[in-house]
GUKE-191101 format. One line per field, with one value per atom (N, C-alpha, C): residue in one letter; atom name; x, y, z. Coordinates in steps of 0.001 Angstrom, whole numbers. Example, Ala and Ser with C-alpha at 12.3 -4.5 7.8 and 13.67 -1.06 7.14 Angstrom:
residu: (A_A_A_S_S_S) $
atome: (N_CA_C_N_CA_C) $
u: (13190_12300_13200_12850_13670_12900) $
v: (-5690_-4500_-3300_-2250_-1060_30) $
w: (7800_7800_7800_7080_7140_7870) $
This chain:
residu: (M_M_M_P_P_P_N_N_N_P_P_P_P_P_P_P_P_P_A_A_A_A_A_A_A_A_A_P_P_P_W_W_W_N_N_N_V_V_V_S_S_S_L_L_L_F_F_F_T_T_T_A_A_A_C_C_C_A_A_A_P_P_P_W_W_W_L_L_L_P_P_P_L_L_L_A_A_A_E_E_E_L_L_L_A_A_A_P_P_P_V_V_V_C_C_C_V_V_V_A_A_A_A_A_A_G_G_G_V_V_V_R_R_R_G_G_G_L_L_L_D_D_D_L_L_L_A_A_A_V_V_V_K_K_K_P_P_P_H_H_H_D_D_D_P_P_P_D_D_D_P_P_P_A_A_A_K_K_K_P_P_P_R_R_R_N_N_N_F_F_F_W_W_W_D_D_D_N_N_N_N_N_N_A_A_A_A_A_A_V_V_V_I_I_I_P_P_P_M_M_M_Q_Q_Q_T_T_T_L_L_L_D_D_D_A_A_A_S_S_S_V_V_V_R_R_R_A_A_A_A_A_A_A_A_A_D_D_D_V_V_V_L_L_L_G_G_G_G_G_G_H_H_H_G_G_G_L_L_L_T_T_T_C_C_C_R_R_R_M_M_M_L_L_L_C_C_C_S_S_S_Y_Y_Y_L_L_L_Q_Q_Q_P_P_P_S_S_S_D_D_D_L_L_L_A_A_A_D_D_D_A_A_A_R_R_R_R_R_R_M_M_M_A_A_A_A_A_A_A_A_A_A_A_A_Q_Q_Q_V_V_V_L_L_L_G_G_G_A_A_A_P_P_P_M_M_M_V_V_V_R_R_R_I_I_I_W_W_W_S_S_S_P_P_P_R_R_R_P_P_P_A_A_A_A_A_A_G_G_G_Q_Q_Q_A_A_A_R_R_R_D_D_D_Q_Q_Q_V_V_V_R_R_R_A_A_A_A_A_A_R_R_R_E_E_E_S_S_S_W_W_W_R_R_R_E_E_E_L_L_L_A_A_A_A_A_A_I_I_I_G_G_G_A_A_A_D_D_D_H_H_H_S_S_S_V_V_V_R_R_R_F_F_F_V_V_V_L_L_L_E_E_E_L_L_L_H_H_H_D_D_D_H_H_H_T_T_T_I_I_I_T_T_T_S_S_S_S_S_S_V_V_V_S_S_S_A_A_A_A_A_A_L_L_L_R_R_R_L_L_L_I_I_I_D_D_D_G_G_G_L_L_L_P_P_P_P_P_P_E_E_E_Q_Q_Q_V_V_V_G_G_G_V_V_V_I_I_I_L_L_L_D_D_D_V_V_V_A_A_A_N_N_N_V_V_V_A_A_A_I_I_I_Q_Q_Q_G_G_G_N_N_N_E_E_E_P_P_P_L_L_L_A_A_A_L_L_L_G_G_G_I_I_I_D_D_D_L_L_L_L_L_L_G_G_G_P_P_P_Y_Y_Y_L_L_L_A_A_A_H_H_H_V_V_V_H_H_H_V_V_V_K_K_K_D_D_D_V_V_V_V_V_V_F_F_F_R_R_R_P_P_P_G_G_G_P_P_P_G_G_G_W_W_W_N_N_N_G_G_G_Q_Q_Q_E_E_E_S_S_S_A_A_A_F_F_F_V_V_V_P_P_P_L_L_L_G_G_G_Q_Q_Q_G_G_G_T_T_T_I_I_I_R_R_R_W_W_W_P_P_P_L_L_L_C_C_C_L_L_L_K_K_K_L_L_L_L_L_L_R_R_R_E_E_E_S_S_S_G_G_G_Y_Y_Y_A_A_A_G_G_G_W_W_W_L_L_L_A_A_A_L_L_L_E_E_E_N_N_N_F_F_F_T_T_T_G_G_G_L_L_L_E_E_E_R_R_R_G_G_G_P_P_P_Q_Q_Q_R_R_R_I_I_I_A_A_A_A_A_A_D_D_D_A_A_A_A_A_A_W_W_W_L_L_L_Q_Q_Q_E_E_E_A_A_A_I_I_I_R_R_R_E_E_E_S_S_S_S_S_S_H_H_H_A_A_A) $
atome: (N_CA_C_N_CA_C_N_CA_C_N_CA_C_N_CA_C_N_CA_C_N_CA_C_N_CA_C_N_CA_C_N_CA_C_N_CA_C_N_CA_C_N_CA_C_N_CA_C_N_CA_C_N_CA_C_N_CA_C_N_CA_C_N_CA_C_N_CA_C_N_CA_C_N_CA_C_N_CA_C_N_CA_C_N_CA_C_N_CA_C_N_CA_C_N_CA_C_N_CA_C_N_CA_C_N_CA_C_N_CA_C_N_CA_C_N_CA_C_N_CA_C_N_CA_C_N_CA_C_N_CA_C_N_CA_C_N_CA_C_N_CA_C_N_CA_C_N_CA_C_N_CA_C_N_CA_C_N_CA_C_N_CA_C_N_CA_C_N_CA_C_N_CA_C_N_CA_C_N_CA_C_N_CA_C_N_CA_C_N_CA_C_N_CA_C_N_CA_C_N_CA_C_N_CA_C_N_CA_C_N_CA_C_N_CA_C_N_CA_C_N_CA_C_N_CA_C_N_CA_C_N_CA_C_N_CA_C_N_CA_C_N_CA_C_N_CA_C_N_CA_C_N_CA_C_N_CA_C_N_CA_C_N_CA_C_N_CA_C_N_CA_C_N_CA_C_N_CA_C_N_CA_C_N_CA_C_N_CA_C_N_CA_C_N_CA_C_N_CA_C_N_CA_C_N_CA_C_N_CA_C_N_CA_C_N_CA_C_N_CA_C_N_CA_C_N_CA_C_N_CA_C_N_CA_C_N_CA_C_N_CA_C_N_CA_C_N_CA_C_N_CA_C_N_CA_C_N_CA_C_N_CA_C_N_CA_C_N_CA_C_N_CA_C_N_CA_C_N_CA_C_N_CA_C_N_CA_C_N_CA_C_N_CA_C_N_CA_C_N_CA_C_N_CA_C_N_CA_C_N_CA_C_N_CA_C_N_CA_C_N_CA_C_N_CA_C_N_CA_C_N_CA_C_N_CA_C_N_CA_C_N_CA_C_N_CA_C_N_CA_C_N_CA_C_N_CA_C_N_CA_C_N_CA_C_N_CA_C_N_CA_C_N_CA_C_N_CA_C_N_CA_C_N_CA_C_N_CA_C_N_CA_C_N_CA_C_N_CA_C_N_CA_C_N_CA_C_N_CA_C_N_CA_C_N_CA_C_N_CA_C_N_CA_C_N_CA_C_N_CA_C_N_CA_C_N_CA_C_N_CA_C_N_CA_C_N_CA_C_N_CA_C_N_CA_C_N_CA_C_N_CA_C_N_CA_C_N_CA_C_N_CA_C_N_CA_C_N_CA_C_N_CA_C_N_CA_C_N_CA_C_N_CA_C_N_CA_C_N_CA_C_N_CA_C_N_CA_C_N_CA_C_N_CA_C_N_CA_C_N_CA_C_N_CA_C_N_CA_C_N_CA_C_N_CA_C_N_CA_C_N_CA_C_N_CA_C_N_CA_C_N_CA_C_N_CA_C_N_CA_C_N_CA_C_N_CA_C_N_CA_C_N_CA_C_N_CA_C_N_CA_C_N_CA_C_N_CA_C_N_CA_C_N_CA_C_N_CA_C_N_CA_C_N_CA_C_N_CA_C_N_CA_C_N_CA_C_N_CA_C_N_CA_C_N_CA_C_N_CA_C_N_CA_C_N_CA_C_N_CA_C_N_CA_C_N_CA_C_N_CA_C_N_CA_C_N_CA_C_N_CA_C_N_CA_C_N_CA_C_N_CA_C_N_CA_C_N_CA_C_N_CA_C_N_CA_C_N_CA_C_N_CA_C_N_CA_C_N_CA_C_N_CA_C_N_CA_C_N_CA_C_N_CA_C_N_CA_C_N_CA_C_N_CA_C_N_CA_C_N_CA_C_N_CA_C_N_CA_C_N_CA_C_N_CA_C_N_CA_C_N_CA_C_N_CA_C_N_CA_C_N_CA_C_N_CA_C_N_CA_C_N_CA_C_N_CA_C_N_CA_C_N_CA_C_N_CA_C_N_CA_C_N_CA_C_N_CA_C_N_CA_C_N_CA_C_N_CA_C_N_CA_C_N_CA_C_N_CA_C_N_CA_C_N_CA_C_N_CA_C_N_CA_C_N_CA_C_N_CA_C_N_CA_C_N_CA_C_N_CA_C_N_CA_C_N_CA_C_N_CA_C_N_CA_C_N_CA_C_N_CA_C_N_CA_C_N_CA_C_N_CA_C_N_CA_C_N_CA_C_N_CA_C_N_CA_C_N_CA_C_N_CA_C_N_CA_C_N_CA_C_N_CA_C_N_CA_C_N_CA_C) $
u: (97563_96961_97952_98014_98924_98471_99451_99113_98348_97339_96606_97504_97258_98067_97842_98850_98676_97571_96900_95840_96418_95660_96115_96249_97315_97500_96503_96086_95083_95668_96927_97586_97699_97393_97756_99097_99747_101064_100989_101580_101706_103187_103450_104810_104880_105869_106106_106905_106336_106942_108273_108589_109903_111025_110755_111817_111789_110999_110917_111051_112253_112406_112512_112500_112902_111852_110568_109508_108421_107827_106638_105487_104462_103390_102736_102558_101890_102661_103991_104813_105091_105097_105344_104151_102943_101739_101685_101866_101798_102911_104073_105154_104708_104035_103554_102469_101543_100480_101071_102037_102660_103379_103860_104567_103626_102336_101384_101190_101732_101529_100136_99376_97980_97738_98710_98486_99778_99649_100798_100618_101707_101788_102549_101857_102413_103186_104493_105328_105001_104902_104582_105564_106246_107135_107432_107940_108395_109461_109215_110033_109958_111082_111136_112074_111607_112492_112965_114170_114783_115063_114305_114497_115853_116565_117887_118970_118653_119641_119354_120368_120145_119098_118300_117276_117916_117335_117727_116520_116676_115539_115009_115894_115492_115316_116257_116266_115807_115688_115286_114477_113319_112476_111274_111170_110111_108726_108646_107348_106829_107588_107149_106178_105126_104174_104693_104866_105356_104285_104663_103733_103219_104050_103659_102571_102366_101288_100344_100145_99427_98064_97247_95861_95809_96539_96525_97183_98248_98984_98168_97407_96622_95461_94914_93868_94426_95622_96265_96600_97091_97429_96189_95065_93825_93436_93617_93303_94231_95513_96482_96174_96013_95777_94463_93420_92142_92204_92976_93098_93816_94583_95324_94796_93687_93110_93922_94706_95526_94839_95109_94599_95686_95314_96236_95962_96914_96720_97000_97907_98355_99044_98836_99687_100750_102002_103108_103808_103404_103999_105192_105894_106977_106630_105326_104861_105117_105372_105459_104043_103850_102513_101889_102714_102190_101809_102075_101741_100270_99392_97982_97291_97650_97016_97337_98600_98962_98403_98231_97602_96170_95467_94108_94160_95154_95303_95540_96384_96675_95434_94652_93433_92455_92323_91445_91964_93298_93891_93664_93765_93528_92100_91156_89776_89636_90344_90298_90784_91817_92410_91677_90787_90187_91162_92208_93220_92749_92809_92300_93245_94537_95516_96427_96921_97931_99027_100264_101383_101843_102104_102712_104055_105090_106428_106543_107542_107795_109072_109134_110320_111569_112712_113983_114176_114665_114855_115933_115606_116569_117132_118428_119082_118453_118051_117473_116032_115425_114071_113077_113492_112640_111300_111283_110013_109070_109613_108777_108296_109147_108731_107595_107694_106640_105339_105429_104230_103558_104360_103804_103216_103919_103417_102118_102020_100790_99599_99805_98742_98367_99381_99100_98348_98661_97960_96491_96164_94741_94045_94726_94173_94090_95110_95092_93947_93673_92550_91238_91088_89863_89778_90907_90928_90596_91152_90858_89382_88756_87323_86531_86950_86249_86327_87438_87673_87572_87187_87119_88451_89540_90896_91610_92506_93278_94703_95130_96517_97363_98534_99397_100814_101505_102925_103723_104977_105844_106846_107049_108141_109440_110231_111411_112561_113735_114929_115209_115862_116239_115033_113902_112748_112275_111300_110768_109795_109571_108735_109529_110647_111475_111010_110053_109564_108052_107463_106018_105656_106399_106073_106143_107158_107278_106106_105691_104550_103278_103086_101863_101824_102965_102963_102264_102254_101629_100156_99749_98397_97507_98069_97242_96059_94890_93668_92893_93535_92839_92126_91086_90338_91199_91352_92176_91603_90353_89806_90420_90914_91461_92988_93629_95087_95620_96868_97459_98959_99552_101009_101400_102454_103120_104225_104119_105167_106229_107401_108547_109525_109552_110305_111804_112328_113759_114114_113277_113546_113558_112620_112545_113770_114297_115511_116711_116722_117826_117774_116593_116386_115024_114857_113555_113261_114276_114198_113471_112159_111328_111020_110709_110328_109152_109248_108248_106857_106768_105452_104815_105626_105112_104643_105443_105070_103767_103589_102351_101175_101373_100316_99953_100967_100708_99991_100349_99696_98217_97889_96482_95813_94709_93971_94697_95801_96554_97485_97676_98539_97820_98340_97631_98278_99589_100311_101662_102282_103572_104513_105709_106760_107681_108104_108957_110269_111350_112702_113662_114972_115922_117158_117862_118965_120020_121275_122360_123016_123706_124416_125874_126732_128162_128737_129931_130527_130649_130332_130361_130480_130375_130651_129469_128328_127154_127344_126422_126529_126499_125868_125815_126899_127851_128957_128585_127450_126984_126686_126613_126016_125207_124287_123390_123428_122960_122844_121721_120936_119907_120550_119932_120421_119226_119471_118361_117533_116257_115342_115851_115831_116285_117770_118527_119970_120410_119463_119783_119486_119347_119159_117694_116771_115354_114821_114245_113648_112195_112008_110686_109610_109881_108816_108319_109235_108811_108034_108490_107747_106334_106200_104883_104016_104650_103890_103311_104105_103613_102461_102571_101481_100230_100425_99290_98594_99396_98817_98120_98537_97889_96555_96284_95067_95222_96460_96665_96153_95288_94676_94901_95886_96191_97083_97832_98680_100149_100944_102393_102942_103803_104331_105806_106160_107566_108246_109398_110124_111627_112092_113473_114315_115125_115981_117380_117421_118674_118388_119446_119262_118854_119241_118894_119369_120547_121130_120382_119524_118798_117618_117152_116049_114713_113665_112304_112119_112982_112818_112992_113600_113740_112379_111365_110043_109475_109558_109043_109815_111138_111940_111547_111344_110948_109586_108642_107301_107315_108109_108206_108836_109882_110506_109502_108695_107734_106661_106193_105193_105768_107038_107657_107778_108129_108206_106837_105788_104428_104111_104485_104258_105034_106281_107102_106559_105873_105382_104355_103717_102685_103276_104590_105224_106539_106653_107866_107913) $
v: (135255_135119_135616_134964_135434_136777_137552_138836_138625_139459_139326_139702_139132_139516_140974_141627_143029_143192_144319_144593_144643_144126_144143_145575_145826_147159_147376_148610_148870_149043_148657_149013_147832_148092_147191_147641_146732_147001_146982_148005_148060_148101_147999_148049_149103_149989_150980_150304_150250_149434_149976_151241_151745_150987_150407_149694_148195_147764_146338_146180_146382_146523_145225_144082_142840_142274_142440_141725_142677_142404_143159_142856_143700_143595_142219_141602_140300_139248_139382_138443_138945_140250_140812_140602_140665_140587_139319_138124_136934_136866_137443_137504_138339_139456_140321_139631_138973_138277_137224_136465_135424_136011_137258_137915_138580_138591_139249_140717_141189_142574_142676_143697_143781_144735_145597_146584_147021_147760_148305_149798_150526_151940_151974_152296_152124_153358_153184_154268_154526_155810_156219_157302_157088_158108_157774_158747_158413_157319_156208_155033_154077_153471_152492_151370_150452_149417_148460_147957_147038_145721_144659_143393_142750_143209_142643_143231_144296_144957_144676_144811_144584_145543_145024_145851_146782_147968_148853_149668_150371_151060_152177_152892_154145_154075_153466_153602_152369_151248_150035_149156_149664_149047_148389_147082_146346_146644_147171_147379_148804_149696_151092_151212_151986_152255_153414_153220_154321_155412_156633_157747_157850_157483_157642_156644_155576_154623_154506_155613_155597_154920_155329_154840_153323_152813_151363_150614_151169_150474_150353_151381_151282_150314_150194_149200_147790_147567_146271_146039_147072_146948_146643_147252_146997_145530_144943_143520_142657_142985_142199_142279_143477_143636_142991_143214_142602_141091_140513_139071_138464_139278_138775_139346_140060_140600_141706_142405_143499_144839_145771_147128_148040_148963_150047_151205_151506_152588_153946_153971_155267_155121_156098_156280_157295_156887_157717_158363_159579_160285_161112_161622_162572_163921_164172_165433_166567_167747_168954_169489_170269_170785_171566_172195_172995_172161_170848_169981_169576_170549_170317_169434_169574_168739_167264_166960_165575_165115_166034_165665_165193_165834_165371_163969_163713_162368_161347_161714_160810_160561_161594_161426_160492_160639_159750_158314_158156_156823_156196_157004_156498_155986_156659_156196_154811_154585_153272_152189_152488_151526_151447_152393_152472_152959_153667_154173_155485_155637_156859_158049_157819_158902_158952_160164_160406_161255_160801_161586_162603_163817_164897_165223_165348_165629_167099_167437_168825_169329_170620_171157_171086_170947_171136_172618_173008_174439_175023_176146_176878_178032_178232_179245_180614_181241_182568_182625_181464_181453_180656_180195_179281_179912_181163_181783_181866_182192_182231_180836_179843_178471_178028_178362_178015_178714_179988_180737_180124_179784_179202_177819_177023_175684_175753_176712_176859_177156_178006_178288_177034_176256_175032_174017_173952_172993_173358_174626_174993_174397_174465_173879_172360_171749_170296_169854_170623_170284_170282_171240_171298_170108_169741_168578_167314_167215_166070_165957_167088_167076_166619_167049_166658_165156_164529_163118_162203_162736_161949_161264_162025_161540_162527_162023_162856_162992_164208_164455_164605_163975_163997_164368_165047_165342_164538_164324_163522_164410_164110_164745_164127_164924_164370_165357_164820_165658_166259_167408_168132_168575_168811_169448_170572_171343_172419_171900_170568_169971_168883_169288_168329_168144_168937_168833_168981_168606_168794_170267_171129_172557_173105_172659_173117_172624_171383_170853_171619_171937_172643_174051_174642_175946_175867_174689_174544_174183_173400_172830_173184_173792_174079_174949_174572_175289_174699_173832_173139_171914_171423_170283_169024_168430_167222_166027_166109_165033_165061_166214_166357_166417_166774_166882_166270_165816_165217_165075_164377_164276_162826_162393_161121_161393_160782_160895_159846_160283_159397_159679_158789_159032_159144_158287_158339_159633_160066_161327_162496_162489_163570_163555_162364_162290_162868_162746_163281_164798_165346_166801_167094_168315_168686_167999_167768_166850_167463_167597_168002_166779_166975_165824_165078_163755_162983_163120_163068_163195_164543_165603_166927_166927_166341_166318_165590_164441_163683_164507_165176_165998_167168_167837_168967_168548_167396_166939_166659_166053_165777_165077_165632_164953_164926_165675_165655_164437_163689_162510_161420_161122_160246_158879_158761_157544_157604_156440_156393_155480_155989_155202_154613_153371_152660_152303_152928_152557_152944_152704_152932_153639_154324_155193_155212_155422_155636_156976_157485_158758_158557_159306_159273_160654_160939_162247_162471_163702_164002_165492_165899_167287_168231_167752_168618_169719_170684_171819_171370_170208_169691_168653_168515_167584_166137_165881_164520_164226_162932_162442_161205_160828_159721_158693_157490_156420_155490_155002_154033_152677_151935_150611_149668_148343_147406_147709_147364_147643_147017_147818_147348_147489_147949_148096_149548_150460_151876_152462_153775_154478_154721_154473_154730_153679_154115_153196_152958_152022_151850_151423_150531_150235_151480_152379_153614_154508_154608_155405_154874_153559_152957_153153_153135_153419_154828_155798_157164_157256_156539_156526_155889_154794_154123_155062_155737_156621_157825_158213_159339_158958_157652_157191_156981_157031_156829_155455_155426_154180_153953_154647_154451_153245_153271_152145_152473_151401_151493_150943_151719_151322_150975_149753_149353_150089_150703_151481_151301_150080_149731_149827_150879_151054_150478_149273_148533_147082_146276_144847_144467_145280_144965_143565_143198_141906_140727_140973_139885_139403_140242_139835_139886_139331_139459_138859_137917_137340_138375_139505_140566_141072_140987_141512_140772_139439_138668_138982_139144_139472_140845_141808_143150_143124_142397_142338_141667_140603_139930_140844_141581_142527_143573_144100_145136_144582_143369_142794_142624_142264_142152_143524_144551_145907_146369_145996_146352_145682_144418_143728_144396_144730_145378_146741_147395_148749_148775_147639_147617_147700_147456_147594_148369_149228_150060_151125) $
w: (69498_68160_67100_65943_64897_64355_63911_63316_62016_61756_60490_59332_58160_56998_56660_56090_55728_54688_54751_53786_52381_51438_50045_49557_48828_48262_47133_46911_45877_44491_44294_43041_42089_40833_39752_39177_38458_37894_36374_35766_34314_33946_32654_32134_31044_31120_30081_28976_27771_26719_26219_26479_26076_26761_27929_28655_28378_27396_27051_25540_25002_23552_22778_23451_22794_21846_22183_21476_20987_19830_19435_20384_20373_21360_21391_20228_20189_20972_21047_21804_23221_23396_24721_25651_25111_25946_26791_26234_27096_28134_27827_28814_30015_29732_30814_31631_30969_31688_32624_32129_32954_34159_34039_35135_36133_35857_36738_36447_35327_34908_34283_34696_34283_33117_32835_31785_31140_30036_29326_29129_29324_28955_27637_26557_25221_24775_24558_24049_22586_22227_20854_20439_19314_18784_17325_16553_15200_15289_14589_14863_13688_13348_12257_12680_13537_14066_12981_13153_12205_12924_12631_13355_13106_12094_11814_12698_13419_14261_15736_16599_18029_18590_19469_20111_21143_21283_22374_22798_23901_24481_23589_22891_22278_20761_20047_18598_17842_18520_17819_18764_19126_20141_19456_19588_18899_19448_20675_21310_21201_20573_20422_19246_19434_18358_17523_16208_15368_15209_15457_15313_13884_12917_11522_11095_11870_11574_12774_13473_14751_14652_13699_13664_13482_12488_12252_13407_13945_15008_16285_16634_17866_17701_16496_16294_16472_15921_16114_17580_18256_19679_20513_20177_20915_20810_19629_19460_20304_20316_21086_22579_23077_24510_24917_24117_24440_24445_23522_23456_24639_25371_26534_27849_27806_29029_29658_28854_29352_29120_29997_29898_29353_28478_28129_29066_29928_30884_30268_29269_28791_27451_26574_25412_25798_25729_26210_25023_24715_23587_24048_23057_23298_22660_22521_21970_22952_22415_23226_23488_24549_24840_23689_22869_21758_20546_20554_19420_19493_19385_19692_18650_17388_16361_16601_16881_17167_18510_19453_20722_20486_19553_19199_18600_17757_17195_18310_19260_20363_21215_21438_22228_21529_20215_19463_19496_19394_19467_20839_21885_23235_23377_22737_22787_22159_21051_20400_21358_22119_23045_24381_24639_25960_27009_26563_27491_28102_29415_30032_29964_29584_29678_28458_28175_27148_27775_27653_28179_27160_27651_26878_27522_26704_27206_27598_28374_28756_28091_27771_27099_27976_27307_27991_28240_29420_29673_28774_28152_27321_28145_28090_28909_28692_29790_29731_29252_28971_28415_29248_30407_31167_31529_31933_32311_31116_29961_28759_28381_28553_28259_29179_30437_31376_30989_30643_30264_29029_28028_26810_27077_27874_28179_28972_29873_30646_29730_28735_27771_26992_26582_25832_26684_27980_28831_29012_28916_28910_27690_26543_25322_25449_26034_26200_27104_28143_29024_28251_27338_26534_25583_24970_24087_24884_26077_26924_27243_27522_27809_26590_25414_24178_23927_24331_24018_25239_26383_27623_27913_27725_27952_28864_29687_30598_30069_29821_29430_30695_30683_31866_31451_32345_32148_33159_32844_33708_34435_35709_36439_35943_35217_34553_34642_34958_35004_33628_33650_32438_31614_32287_31667_32586_32120_32960_34008_34043_35087_35814_36407_37139_38580_39037_40409_40419_41544_41711_41589_42262_42226_40804_40038_38658_37814_38022_37265_37579_38853_39230_38656_38332_37665_36314_35701_34387_34461_35464_35413_36589_37639_38813_38420_38881_38546_37394_36606_35528_36096_35426_35975_36066_37243_37363_36621_36207_35375_33979_33552_32208_32168_33279_33301_34594_34549_35742_35600_36558_36677_36909_36200_36479_37491_38640_39655_39372_38958_38764_39886_40873_42097_41811_40934_40631_39918_38971_38280_39246_40181_41158_42071_42361_43176_42434_41104_40311_40265_40018_40007_40631_41111_41677_42986_43784_44921_46114_46006_47136_47998_49275_50106_49468_49412_48679_49291_50611_51242_50906_50904_50536_49086_48184_46783_46539_47175_47030_47538_48669_49249_48335_47773_46896_45618_45085_43854_44078_45193_45467_44296_43782_42706_41375_41244_39987_39880_40967_40919_40126_38934_38004_37840_38071_37709_38411_38649_39339_38565_38240_37613_38667_38427_39371_38682_39119_38707_39825_39639_40722_40180_41067_40665_41763_41369_42323_42018_43023_42890_43262_42591_42876_42611_43123_42841_41340_40928_39508_39255_37991_37615_37759_38247_38358_39379_39360_40282_41737_42002_43369_43633_42689_42879_42676_41992_41815_40351_40049_38827_39189_38315_38624_37512_37845_36862_37298_36323_36637_36907_37835_38211_38313_38349_38502_39743_39672_40775_42067_43120_44420_44665_43675_43841_43932_44024_44093_45450_45481_46744_47096_46161_46439_47406_48508_49489_49086_48150_47566_48563_49507_50473_51213_51570_52229_51269_50010_49021_48851_48781_48607_49847_51015_52238_52184_51742_51643_50641_49535_48565_49161_49882_50517_51503_52323_53334_52719_51520_50840_50219_50121_49465_47971_47467_46030_45620_44610_44157_42668_42083_40672_40454_39374_38987_39250_39352_39408_38101_37444_36139_36253_35909_35847_34706_35009_34001_34234_34056_34347_33077_32973_31806_32064_32627_32785_32413_32352_32132_30728_29744_28362_27972_28471_28103_28706_29686_30334_29501_28599_27755_28474_27841_28390_29774_30189_31530_32624_32286_33283_33757_32906_33262_34468_34457_35587_36867_36752_37930_38482_37596_38047_38720_38124_38695_40064_40206_41506_42548_42151_43081_43547_42622_42995_43929_43677_44582_45987_46086_47409_48064_47273_47826_48311_47597_48030_49367_49484_50757_51889_51629_52656_53041_52128_52404_53517_53756_54802_56204_56331_57648_57571_56559_56411_57503) $
């Protein structure tokens, strides 16, 4: 008898708009739908894009929501996403944990979009001050949990290199013991490989109910000036050292049922067609994960 097809993975795919700078949301949305992407993680920061200049990921991104026009922009974004059947999974801010007034604004904006999560950035470690930074951030996350409860929104932090939450263990120092309905963690596998490199299965297990979202990108390592003799660089999906089918298998075995977010910060010159290629690559990696 032929082998049965592998069980369907429980994951939907979203796109982080910071990595798709070419088009405003009204034009980006149908491109995502055609690629099989089901949702958008909307980047929000102080921003004034100039359509006369070349697009780039950070300083001239047509898909980023300007913080200075947050209220009007999210209402417009809600209309665009709703018109294309897309979900907003998250508002991705670059706010610090202590930016509580703006965190309230973000939570209210998330409600307008029906987005269940708001990302809060983590501080860069300052020499000789890391313990104090952790202590202060932990206090702020208690406040964020309360704001989240007030607005039925979950605040999440990202595992990111060159921050005080570069590993699962570091992130849990800030939020462990707080209600996982109000706070959580974005697992970025490539970022964790760059710094905070705990075994992935252990990290997933330790996060437990705090695992809220997963970023998908790829990275390579080469000899460099770092303390470990290495440096890293992002590369197109599937061309780096991350064994994504195995990572997805570990997520599957853990029972993770959240979303996978494409976050490819390469291929700017390829334009919007890169989105369909990335989505197809991820669907193949999901299929491979069933027998990794």
